[in-house]
N, C-alpha and C positions, 0 to 999 in steps of 0.2 A: 436342371436346377429346379428345386421345389421351393415355392414361396409360402412362408408361414406368417401369420399375424398373431397378436396376442389373443385374438378372438378364437382362432381355430387351432392353436398349437396343442391344446389339451385333447381336442378331438383327434388330431393326427396321432398323438401319442397313444391313444386308445386303439386306434386302428393298427398301429405298428405292433402293439402288445399282443394282438390276436394272430399275428403271422407265425407260422410254424418255425421252430428254432432252426431246423435244418435249412430252410429257405434263407433265414437271416445270415447263417454262416456262409452259405454259398454266395450271397450278395456281397458280404464283406470281403470275400476272396477276389471278387471282380474289380472292386474299386474302393477307394477310401472316401468316407463321408466326412465332410468338413462343415462345421456350423459357425454362424456369425450372429452375434447379438448386437443389434443396432439401437442407438439411443433415440433417433428420430426417424422420420420417414425417408425412404430412399430418394424421394423427390424433393428433399429440402434444398437441393442445388448447392449444398455446402459440405459440412462434415460427414454426414451419413452418405450422401451422394458419392463423395470421394472414396469412402470405404467400400461402398458397393461396387464402384468401378474396379477396385482392387480384387473383390470377389470374382467379378466377371473376368478379370485377367487370369485368375487361377484356372477357371474353366476353359478359357481360350488356349492357355499354354499347356495344360495337362490333359485336356480332353476326356476320353473315356476312363482314364485312371482315377478320376475323382468325381464326386457328386457334391455340390454345395447346397446348403439350406440356410435360410436366415429368418430371424424374427425381428421385426422393426417396432419402433415406438415402445421400447422397454424402459420403464422408469428406473432411476438409480436408487432403488430401495429394496426392501425384502422381496418384492414381487419379482425381482430378477432371478432369484434363486430357483423357483420351479421352472422357469424358462431354460436356464442352463442345465438343470437336472434332466429336463425332458430331452434336450438335444443329446446329452450323454446316453440316456436310455434308448434313444432311437438309433444308436450305433455310431455317432460321430466319434472319430478318433482324434480329431483336432478341433478345438473350439476357440474362436477369437471373440473376446469381449472388448468392445471398442470404445469405452469411455471411462474416465477416471473413477466415477462413482460406482463402478462395478467391482472395485478392488476386493473388498472383504467378501462379497458374495462369490467371486471367482475362487478365492482361497477356500471358502467353505465347501463349495461343490467339488472342487478338485480333490479335496481330502476324502470325499465319498467315492470318487472314481479314479483310483490311482493309475489305472491303465489308460486313461484318457489324457491327452495333452491339452493344456490351456495356454492361451497367450492373452495377456491383459495389456491394453493400450494406455499409456501415460501413467501407469501405476508404478509402485516401487516394492511391492511385496511379492516374493517368489517362493517356489517350492520345487521339489524334484520334478513335478509334472506341471509347473507353472512358470512360464517365461514372461518377461515384460519387454515392451517395445515402445518407442516414442519417436518423435520428430523434433528437430531443433527449429521449431516455428519462430523462435526469437531471432534467428538469422534473417528470416524474411521480414520481421518487424523492423529490423535495423534499416532495411531497404525502404520500407514504407515511411519510416520516420524521417529519413533523409529527404524524400520527396516532399513530405508534409512540411518539414522545416523550411524548405525553399519556396514552396508554393502558397503557404498561408500568408495572407496579407497582414494579419495582426499578431501572428504567433500564438493564437489561442486555438489549441487543438483538442479534439474530443476523442475519448476512448470508451467504447461500449463493451463492458465485460460481462461475464456470466457469473462465475464464482471466484472467491479468493483462494485459488489453488496455485501451486507453483507455475504451471504452464501459463496461466493468465498473468500472474505477477511478472513473470519473465517478459511476456509480450509488452505489457505496459511500460516496464523499465527500458527495454530495448528501444521501443518506439520513442520514448521521451529523450533518452540519451542521444539517439541519432538526430532527432530534431534539433536538440540544443547545440550539436556540433555545427549546424548550419545557422541557427539563430539562438545565441546564448540566452535570450530572454524568453524563449518559448516555454509555454506551460501546457500541461495535459490535464484536462478536466475528465475525471473518471466517474462513470455511472455503472454500478453492478445491478443486474436484474434477477439474479438468483435463478437463472434458467439458461440452458444452452439453446433451446429452440422454442421461441414463443413470439411469432411475428408481430402480433399487436403490441406486446410489451416492448419488443425491440424498436418498433416504430415510435412508440410514445417516448422511450428513453432518448432516441435520436432527436426528437422534437425538443426535449429538454436541453440537450447539448447545444442545439442550434440557438435556442432562446438565451443560452448563457454566452453566446458570442463566438462559438466555435465555427470556423469556416472550413475545416477539414476534419472529418471524423473517420476513425477506423473502428472496425467491429471485431469482437472476439465471441460472437454468437453465430448461429448457423444459417440464418435465412437472408435473402436479398432485400428484405423489407427496409432496413435502414438506408440502403443505397437508393431505394425508390423515393424515400423522403428527401434525400439530398438532391436527387434528380429534379424533383418538383421545385426545390428552392434554389436551384442554380449553384449548388455547392459541390464539394469534392469528397470522395471517400475511397475505400478499398474493399475488395472482395475478400471473403474468408473461406478457405478450404478449396475453393474452385474459382475459375474465371466466371464472374457474375456480370460481365459487361453487357450481356444481352438484356438485362433487367434495368440497366441505367447507363446507357452508352455515353452520356456526357459526364456524369458524376464519377464513374468508375475509372480511376487512374491506373490501377493495376490490382493484382490480387496475389495472395499466397496460395498456391495450389499444393494440395497434399497428394503425393504419389505413393500409394501403398502397394500397388501391384507387384513390383519386384520382390518386396519382402514377403508378401503372402505366398507367392510362387515358391520362393526359396524354402520357406518353412513347411509348406505342403510337400515339397519334394523330399525334405528331410524325413517326413513321416513315411513316405513311400520307400525311402532308402534305409529306413530304420536307423537313422543317424541323428534324430532330434535330441537335443539336450536343452535343459533350462539355462537361459542366459538373459542378459539385459542388453538391448540394442537401442542406441540413440543416434540416429543418422540425421543428416541435414543436407545442405546444398551440395557438398562434395559428393555425396552418394546419390543425389538426384531425388531424395525424398521430399525436399523443399524446392519448389520451382516458382519463379516469378512470371506471372502472365504478361502478355504483350502490353506495352505501355500505351496509354491513350495518347493520341497525337498532340493533345494540348500540353503534355509534359515537355518543357523546353529541352533542347538538345544538351545543354550543359548539365541539366539535372539528370537526364538519362545517363550521361557519362559517369556522374557521381554514383548513381544507383548501380550501374554495371560494375564499377570499380569495387563496390562493397561485395557484390556477388563473387567477383573474381578473387577478392581477398579471403572470403570464407572458403572458397574452393581450394585455394593453394595454401591456406593456413596463415596468411600474413595479416589478417584482420580479425579483431574480436571487439565488439562493442562494449563488453564488460571488462575493459582495461581501465585501471585507475588513473587519476583519482576519481572516486565515486562517493557521493554523499547521500545520506538518506533524507527523508522529508524534514527531519529536525536539524539538518546541517551537520550531522555526525559523520565523520569520515569512516566509511565502511571498507573501501578498497584503496590501498595506498597507491601513489603515483607509480606507474609502470607495472604494477602487479595485475595479473589476470585471474578472474574468478575461476575456480575449478568447476568441472562438470558436477562434482559432488555437491558443491555449494549451490550451484544453479538449480539443481534438482529439488532442493528443499527451500528455496528462497521464499521469504514471507514478509519482506519489507519493500517499500517503494522508494525510488530515488527522488532527490530534490527536484521540485518542479511538478510533481504529480499532485493534483488537488482533487479531493473528493467533492463531487458536484452535489 
């Protein structure tokens, strides 16, 4: 494995460009090179940490057949284009771009390198050499909302979000709906910070939610900073992307863990087998992509049973939090009683359910 950063990837590209073409061809015959573009640092202990664990799983499973490289701390703007382009020029046959904001950049660079395969995480634009993949994080949010609805003393819950994109809107809505099934009067105060990973801003937003009376806060950002604030204040919260209990052993009730390894291995193997095709993959608890961390011992036994029942329901297909009736913030009926929102509708959702309040 080779490690790249935004500071040295251009230097690395220059070094590769000086290699004899014959050597490059010989190297390509020996193993497949796979690139990863990461939003944050691999040590964020959340989103990027989980994706990097997936990368490591590829190396462990496929050994000498592959080489992986990654670039971390890549912004979701035009600066991502030369990073992706560089990975393709270095000989990567498969490139994973691991955040929603890389969508247009991925499509652009993929058009320049038709023989390179690209996989974009949480996006919806595809091409012959661009596949998309996602995780049904909202299934995990339904578990967290159930716990929050039962354990909140006042029914005032907090949600720390990043951007108003479908993934986050789904999370907010699933969390709120699940909490209201346990406490119909529960409300969710929402704060967006316009960033996925900004520990100081995440901590400040958590302080805001606590000051607004929220006694349980869930986060849709990538650092354990919010949990550390909750730990200091004797309140409860949930980890995001990975088990964060080590950072807040008392506050951390459980977490949604993102398990990317099996998917990354499968798609890398497809390159090796010359069987890769562009497709959209959206897996969840049933497939093991969404996993709930061990519960904190402070979670009551009956609440654990409820949470486990939701997990079981998602795995066997008998439960879906997006079953009507569902009303939006203005009280307008959006999903009729007994109807279940389709995956197509969930993938583009841009409205919040009743009970979600902008803080």
